[in-house]
TIMI-100081 format. One record per residue: x, y, z of N, C-alpha, C in turn; residue in three letters; residue number from 1. Coordinates in pm, whole numbers, plus 50000, padded with zeros to 5 digits. Each point is the difference from the previous one (the first is absolute). Layout:
TIMI-100081
NODE    n.X    n.Y    n.Z   ca.X   ca.Y   ca.Z    c.X    c.Y    c.Z  residuo  num
NODE      X      Y      Z      X      Y      Z      X      Y      Z      ALA  NUM
...
//
This chain:
TIMI-100081
NODE    n.X    n.Y    n.Z   ca.X   ca.Y   ca.Z    c.X    c.Y    c.Z  residuo  num
NODE  48422  64963  18798  50012  49871  50065  50105  49914  49931      LYS    1
NODE  50013  50015  49874  50097  49918  49929  50141  50032  50044      ARG    2
NODE  50034  50127  50015  50134  50037  50045  50027  49946  50140      ASN    3
NODE  49899  50001  50086  50016  49946  50135  50029  49851  49997      GLY    4
NODE  49927  49928  49913  50022  49856  49987  50138  49970  49946      TRP    5
NODE  50043  50078  49899  50132  49982  49941  50109  50026  50103      LEU    6
NODE  49983  50107  50079  50100  50033  50101  50004  49890  50106      TRP    7
NODE  49884  49949  50039  49992  49894  50100  50068  49873  49950      CYS    8
NODE  49978  49965  49873  50063  49881  49942  50150  50016  49992      SER    9
NODE  50046  50117  49958  50144  50025  49991  50062  49995  50138      ALA   10
NODE  49932  50054  50098  50051  49998  50137  50007  49857  50053      SER   11
NODE  49898  49922  49971  49999  49860  50044  50113  49922  49934      ALA   12
NODE  50020  50023  49870  50109  49932  49930  50135  50040  50058      LEU   13
NODE  50017  50127  50031  50126  50047  50059  50022  49935  50135      ALA   14
NODE  49894  49989  50080  50012  49935  50131  50040  49853  49987      ASP   15
NODE  49938  49931  49906  50034  49859  49977  50145  49988  49955      VAL   16
NODE  50042  50085  49906  50138  49997  49950  50099  50025  50114      PHE   17
NODE  49973  50102  50081  50091  50031  50111  50004  49888  50102      LEU   18
NODE  49886  49940  50028  50000  49892  50099  50076  49878  49950      SER   19
NODE  49999  49978  49869  50074  49887  49944  50149  50027  49992      LEU   20
NODE  50038  50124  49972  50142  50030  49980  50069  50049  50125      THR   21
NODE  49927  50050  50096  50063  50058  50118  49993  49908  50121      ALA   22
NODE  49950  49880  49984  49993  49910  50113  50137  49940  50027      THR   23
NODE  50014  49948  50120  50126  49934  50036  50019  49876  49913      LYS   24
NODE  50125  49960  49980  50025  49876  49926  49937  49881  50072      PRO   25
NODE  49995  49890  49933  49939  49881  50057  50074  49957  50125      SER   26
NODE  49935  49920  50080  50058  49954  50125  50081  49873  49981      LEU   27
NODE  50060  49985  49884  50080  49882  49971  50147  50031  50025      ALA   28
NODE  50074  49895  50028  50144  50011  50021  50067  49903  49904      ILE   29
NODE  50108  50042  49938  50074  49914  49907  50127  49952  50070      ASP   30
NODE  50024  49870  49995  50114  49939  50069  50085  49928  49896      ILE   31
NODE  50133  50022  50007  50092  49945  49900  50111  49921  50068      TYR   32
NODE  50040  49889  49938  50111  49918  50050  50063  49926  49883      ALA   33
NODE  50125  49956  50019  50065  49916  49899  49921  49870  49989      ASP   34
NODE  49980  49951  49879  49923  49877  49985  50079  49878  50047      SER   35
NODE  50134  50005  49986  50083  49886  50042  50134  50051  50052      GLU   36
NODE  50045  49939  50108  50132  50029  50056  50070  49866  50018      VAL   37
NODE  50123  49991  49948  50079  49878  50014  50123  50033  50083      ILE   38
NODE  50019  49928  50110  50115  50025  50088  50069  49869  50034      VAL   39
NODE  50126  50014  50035  50079  49884  50042  49966  49967  50144      GLN   40
NODE  49990  49872  50031  49974  49955  50135  50105  50057  50096      ASN   41
NODE  49954  50053  50113  50090  50052  50102  50039  50146  49982      GLY   42
NODE  49949  50065  49895  50033  50140  49977  49880  50088  50036      THR   43
NODE  50012  50129  49971  49894  50096  50028  49903  50004  49881      ILE   44
NODE  49874  49989  50029  49896  50014  49897  49923  50128  50025      GLY   45
NODE  49992  50085  49898  49925  50125  50014  49872  49989  49920      ILE   46
NODE  49889  50019  50069  49868  49996  49937  49949  50144  49994      LEU   47
NODE  50002  50056  49880  49961  50139  49982  49848  50012  49984      ARG   48
NODE  49946  50106  50059  49858  50028  49987  49979  50150  50016      CYS   49
NODE  49931  50058  49905  49967  50142  50007  49850  50016  49974      THR   50
NODE  49950  50116  50034  49858  50023  49977  49974  50143  49957      PHE   51
NODE  49884  50018  49935  49957  50131  49954  49864  50027  50062      LYS   52
NODE  49992  50111  50074  49876  50038  50066  49987  50151  49991      SER   53
NODE  49877  50046  49984  49977  50144  49994  49992  50061  50139      TYR   54
NODE  49995  49917  50101  49992  50049  50137  50139  50014  50061      GLU   55
NODE  50013  50089  50095  50125  50018  50073  50020  49879  50090      VAL   56
NODE  50123  49950  50007  50030  49889  50089  49988  50049  50143      VAL   57
NODE  49928  49926  50082  49978  50043  50137  50008  49885  50098      GLY   58
NODE  49955  50026  50120  50010  49901  50107  49908  49880  49977      SER   59
NODE  49902  50015  49914  49909  49888  49973  50046  49913  49883      THR   60
NODE  50109  50039  49934  50053  49921  49889  50054  49868  50054      THR   61
NODE  49964  49890  49936  50050  49870  50045  50054  49920  49882      SER   62
NODE  50097  49916  50031  50063  49913  49900  49993  49858  50053      VAL   63
NODE  49960  49908  49916  49998  49859  50038  50072  49920  49892      THR   64
NODE  50105  49930  50042  50067  49904  49912  49952  49862  50044      TRP   65
NODE  49955  49919  49906  49964  49863  50035  50071  49905  49904      SER   66
NODE  50003  49875  50038  50082  49901  49929  49919  49874  49976      PHE   67
NODE  50009  49950  49879  49940  49871  49966  50112  49910  49951      GLN   68
NODE  50032  49900  50079  50110  49910  49967  49971  49921  49873      SER   69
NODE  50106  49971  49925  49982  49913  49883  50003  49853  50042      SER   70
NODE  50028  49976  50128  49997  49864  50056  49870  49985  50080      HIS   71
NODE  49905  49923  49953  49870  49991  50066  50008  49950  50144      PRO   72
NODE  50103  49923  50034  50011  49947  50135  50071  50095  50096      ASP   73
NODE  50042  50116  49952  50069  50097  50083  49901  50064  50096      ASN   74
NODE  50030  49996  50130  49909  50055  50099  49992  50153  49992      GLN   75
NODE  50095  50061  49930  50002  50145  49990  49937  50045  49868      TYR   76
NODE  49885  49943  49968  49941  50031  49871  49934  50137  49996      SER   77
NODE  49986  50066  50114  49943  50134  49998  50051  50077  50121      ASN   78
NODE  50126  50042  49993  50062  50068  50113  50006  50149  49973      ALA   79
NODE  49914  50081  50061  49997  50142  49968  50112  50080  50066      PRO   80
NODE  50031  50110  49937  50092  50100  50055  49927  50132  49984      TYR   81
NODE  49982  50072  50108  49915  50118  49997  50074  50124  50050      VAL   82
NODE  49976  50113  49933  50043  50131  50049  49872  50078  50023      VAL   83
NODE  49975  50037  50125  49878  50071  50036  50034  50110  50098      LEU   84
NODE  49951  50119  49973  50027  50116  50083  50150  50020  50019      LEU   85
NODE  50075  49972  49894  50144  50022  50002  50079  49894  50074      GLY   86
NODE  49933  49898  50052  50069  49894  50074  49997  49871  49920      LYS   87
NODE  50107  49923  50013  50013  49874  49926  49960  49884  50090      GLU   88
NODE  49931  49905  49941  49961  49879  50072  50035  49881  49912      TYR   89
NODE  50104  49928  50039  50038  49881  49923  49899  49891  50028      ALA   90
NODE  49981  49916  49902  49901  49893  50011  50052  49882  50080      GLY   91
NODE  49983  49883  49946  50039  49878  50068  50152  49992  50015      LEU   92
NODE  50043  49909  50086  50143  49985  50030  50086  49977  49877      ASP   93
NODE  49943  49942  49896  50075  49973  49877  50064  50128  49945      GLU   94
NODE  49934  50113  50018  50050  50126  49945  50046  50099  50108      PHE   95
NODE  49974  49969  50124  50015  50097  50109  50133  50075  50001      LYS   96
NODE  50111  49932  49993  50130  50067  50007  50064  50016  49863      ASP   97
NODE  49927  49970  49894  50060  50005  49866  49939  50106  49910      ARG   98
NODE  49891  50061  50040  49935  50099  49914  50017  50140  50059      VAL   99
NODE  50028  50094  49912  50022  50138  50044  49933  50095  49900      GLN  100
NODE  49933  50100  50052  49938  50102  49915  50109  50096  49955      PHE  101
NODE  50021  50013  49868  50107  50087  49949  49945  50115  49916      ILE  102
NODE  49869  50009  49990  49938  50106  49921  49990  50130  50077      GLY  103
NODE  49937  50095  49937  49969  50129  50062  49855  50027  49964      ASP  104
NODE  49913  49976  50095  49857  50008  49972  49958  50139  49953      ILE  105
NODE  50070  50104  50046  49968  50136  49956  50033  50022  49853      ASN  106
NODE  50094  49920  49948  50034  50006  49857  49926  49892  49923      LYS  107
NODE  49903  49938  50068  49914  49897  49942  50079  49874  49958      ARG  108
NODE  50103  49971  50076  50083  49880  49980  49983  49914  50124      ASP  109
NODE  49948  49879  49983  49976  49911  50114  50074  49867  49982      VAL  110
NODE  50121  50009  49948  50082  49882  49971  50049  49935  50129      SER  111
NODE  50025  49869  49991  50057  49927  50113  50124  49924  49953      ILE  112
NODE  50080  49963  50098  50122  49922  49975  49990  49872  50080      GLN  113
NODE  50035  49890  49938  49996  49869  50064  50142  49947  50003      LEU  114
NODE  50052  49974  50122  50140  49957  50011  50020  49914  50125      SER  115
NODE  50066  49888  49983  50042  49938  49875  49882  49925  49938      PRO  116
NODE  49999  49996  49868  49893  49928  49931  50021  49850  50018      THR  117
NODE  49889  49927  49999  50003  49855  50016  49912  49938  49891      GLN  118
NODE  50024  49874  49973  49919  49932  49899  49852  49999  50039      PHE  119
NODE  49972  50001  50129  49859  50001  50044  49932  50133  49968      SER  120
NODE  50076  50101  49957  49942  50129  49961  49946  49999  49858      ASP  121
NODE  50023  49891  49926  49946  49990  49864  49848  50010  50005      ASN  122
NODE  49947  50092  49922  49855  50018  49997  49964  50139  49954      GLY  123
NODE  49877  50037  50028  49948  50129  49957  49981  50092  50119      THR  124
NODE  50055  50119  49990  49983  50103  50102  49902  50103  49946      PHE  125
NODE  49906  50039  50085  49898  50098  49962  50021  50126  50082      PHE  126
NODE  49999  50114  49933  50014  50130  50066  49867  50072  49988      CYS  127
NODE  49942  50037  50113  49872  50071  49999  50014  50127  50082      ASP  128
NODE  49947  50109  49947  50009  50130  50067  49860  50059  50010      VAL  129
NODE  49969  50055  50116  49876  50074  50021  50038  50140  50046      LYS  130
NODE  49950  50101  49931  50027  50140  50035  49866  50073  50001      ASN  131
NODE  49920  49979  50107  49864  50054  50003  49994  50147  49959      PRO  132
NODE  49899  50032  49920  49891  49913  49954  50035  49915  49878      PRO  133
NODE  50125  50007  49951  50042  49913  49888  50023  49859  50054      ASP  134
NODE  49899  49916  49990  50013  49865  50056  49975  49891  49898      ILE  135
NODE  49948  50037  49884  49970  49900  49898  50119  49988  49905      LYS  136
NODE  50054  49883  49993  50112  49975  49910  50035  49853  50002      GLY  137
NODE  50067  49957  49897  50042  49861  49991  50140  49986  50056      THR  138
NODE  50020  49911  50097  50135  49981  50052  50097  49961  49889      PRO  139
NODE  50120  50053  50007  50104  49964  49903  50059  49867  50042      ALA  140
NODE  50044  49922  49903  50056  49869  50033  50139  49985  49939      ARG  141
NODE  50087  49939  50079  50137  49972  49957  50028  49853  50023      THR  142
NODE  50044  49934  49895  50040  49859  50010  50147  49998  50040      GLU  143
NODE  50030  49948  50119  50138  49990  50047  50052  49861  49971      LEU  144
NODE  50115  49995  49932  50066  49872  49972  50136  50003  50066      ARG  145
NODE  50018  49914  50097  50128  49985  50069  50069  49879  49937      VAL  146
NODE  50120  50023  49944  50068  49895  49924  50145  49987  50046      VAL  147
NODE  50064  49891  49957  50143  49983  50021  50074  50097  49909      LEU  148
NODE  50124  50032  50033  50077  50095  49921  50009  49956  49854      LYS  149
NODE  50014  49871  49977  50014  49948  49864  49874  50023  49917      GLU  150
NODE  49886  50018  50065  49874  50017  49928  49966  50145  49970      SER  151
NODE  50081  50093  50049  49973  50142  49973  50014  50029  49852      LEU  152
NODE  49917  50088  49946  50014  50038  49859  50138  50061  49977      PRO  153
NODE  50065  49958  49894  50133  50050  49968  49990  50134  49929      GLN  154
NODE  50100  50082  50024  50005  50130  49935  50040  49982  49855      SER  155
NODE  49938  50073  49913  50029  49994  49857  50103  50105  49959      ASN  156
NODE  50062  50065  50095  50093  50109  49969  50113  49954  49910      THR  157
NODE  50064  49888  50032  50112  49953  49919  49956  49965  49858      LEU  158
NODE  49884  49941  49986  49950  49966  49867  49975  50126  49919      VAL  159
NODE  49940  50100  50062  49970  50126  49930  50128  50072  49960      ILE  160
NODE  50095  50012  50094  50128  50067  49970  50074  49925  49889      VAL  161
NODE  50001  49869  50007  50066  49920  49896  49935  50018  49864      GLY  162
NODE  49868  50001  49997  49928  50019  49873  50028  50136  49939      SER  163
NODE  49998  50104  50082  50026  50135  49950  50144  50011  49950      ILE  164
NODE  50094  49945  50076  50141  50004  49958  50018  49926  49868      SER  165
NODE  49938  49885  49987  50010  49923  49876  49940  50074  49882      GLY  166
NODE  49886  50065  50021  49935  50077  49893  50087  50118  49958      ALA  167
NODE  50060  50070  50097  50089  50112  49967  50122  49952  49922      LEU  168
NODE  50057  49889  50043  50116  49944  49930  49963  49964  49857      PHE  169
NODE  49884  49941  49983  49953  49962  49866  49980  50124  49912      LEU  170
NODE  49945  50107  50055  49981  50124  49924  50134  50060  49957      LEU  171
NODE  50098  50001  50091  50133  50052  49966  50063  49914  49891      VAL  172
NODE  49986  49869  50010  50055  49909  49899  49935  50023  49864      LEU  173
NODE  49868  50015  49997  49929  50027  49874  50046  50133  49941      ILE  174
NODE  50012  50103  50084  50044  50132  49953  50140  49991  49941      ALA  175
NODE  50089  49923  50063  50137  49985  49950  50000  49928  49865      ALA  176
NODE  49920  49896  49987  49992  49925  49874  49946  50090  49889      VAL  177
NODE  49897  50080  50030  49942  50091  49900  50103  50103  49957      VAL  178
NODE  50076  50056  50095  50103  50100  49967  50108  49939  49910      CYS  179
NODE  50042  49880  50031  50104  49934  49919  49945  49969  49861      ILE  180
NODE  49876  49954  49992  49940  49965  49871  49981  50122  49912      ALA  181
NODE  49976  50117  50058  49976  50122  49922  50130  50058  49945      MET  182
NODE  50114  49964  50052  50128  50052  49952  50038  49930  49879      ARG  183
//
């Protein structure tokens, strides 16, 4: 009887182990987006959004972009943009002719393009994806800042190149002084 009990316990443990390790991954979906995008007024703004799901993308996969204006009096405080069953549905008139789906849902890219950007676009954009049965996930959020050209962050390229050039010149000068001093 003891061997039977031992075999039964080992079998039960093996069943538990297999059920824990061989089950499908969780039904959660991970959604990623840039935390902040800064664009010049009147230009193209690209809002990137990708997702990770263990399920194959299919006809039931849906994407919802929603918007929360940073201006509380803006009537477009929640204007959705939806891709459902492979078809795009622009939300309110504020975005109707200015938003375009530029992603590839089969590559898990659900990015959109907003053109031309306007100051009224300042706010938070939320990207939400459902890929049944992967439906639980936190929408990704992107803070869009539409600014004048003068307010765009400046490139540090010239400062970096100048600093490196100055450091190299200083090293050559030090090497020359050391060589002369050693003679």
